Phi, psi and omega in degrees: 000139181281154173291172169302134186304327182296338184277353184275358186289330183198167176298321180296317178297316181298315180297316179298312179300313187285336187242340187232310190301122177089356178282124181301127184257141171233346184285127183299317182293324178292320175300315180295320178304310183289328175298316179293312183293319179295322176294321179293331184286341184315120178082001182237168175283143178300330179299327177298316181289318177301320180293333182256008185302317178296323176298319177295318180302316180290314184290329185248045169050047179055033178060036176273108184298328179295318179289318181296324179298338180268001179299145182250182176300326177296318177296319179299317178296320177299317182292322178298332180268358186274109181290351180281353179228174173284119188269058179259115185303318182294319180291323178294314178298321179296319180300318179292314177297322179294327176298318179295317178294324178302316180294324177296316178298317178302316180294319182291320187252356182092332175192158175292325178302313180300322179294306191286327180292343177298333184286350176231027178056032171084357179215153184301137173283131182259110176276168178220055181279138178262333180228157178299327181296336180281336185290122182285158175274337183212148174231165176303323179295321178293322177296319178294315178299314180302312179301316183291319178299314180296322177299329181271006174098002177286150177233162186057047180224041176298172184303321180292318177295318179300320180290320176300321176298316179297319178294313184297322186264010173077015173292338176222140176261097181255019170296146177292153181296342178275354182268134180301332180293332181303309180291319179303327184261021171104003178298137183271187178281143178264000000 
């Protein structure tokens, strides 16, 4: 069975597709990583972010939200000069602000996982798409998540980014039914 067509573009895409994309996440740091990376990707190709992922890991304290939340204006200036990441001042400021909002959500809900899994009733939504053209860019759940995140002070979390975040972290299984990962991640019989 073939992979999802988007994963055939490069070795990095295949590895990401086969090992990470759509796998249900419960780890707080992984949630923060994808929140940061999906926001950084806005307007860019995902391949750009995958190529700079190690740079992001280094620049953003191994995606530790507590450490990133303590970043200062000096850190922000350092990040703007860092060629290992996308040097967009607004995205960098949003990442730091999002770390602070992330910690507030953790305190309120006990964990970011407890907060975010509520948007899919605690278990991955199982899609049954046969073609890439069927996969939506946004869903009502993503719009609700986006609105709630923005209300809590998060930035670069519009509905399309929220949905990409949901796909990446396994809140939704959007592998095509023809992809072996679809069944591995809970896709049922058609």
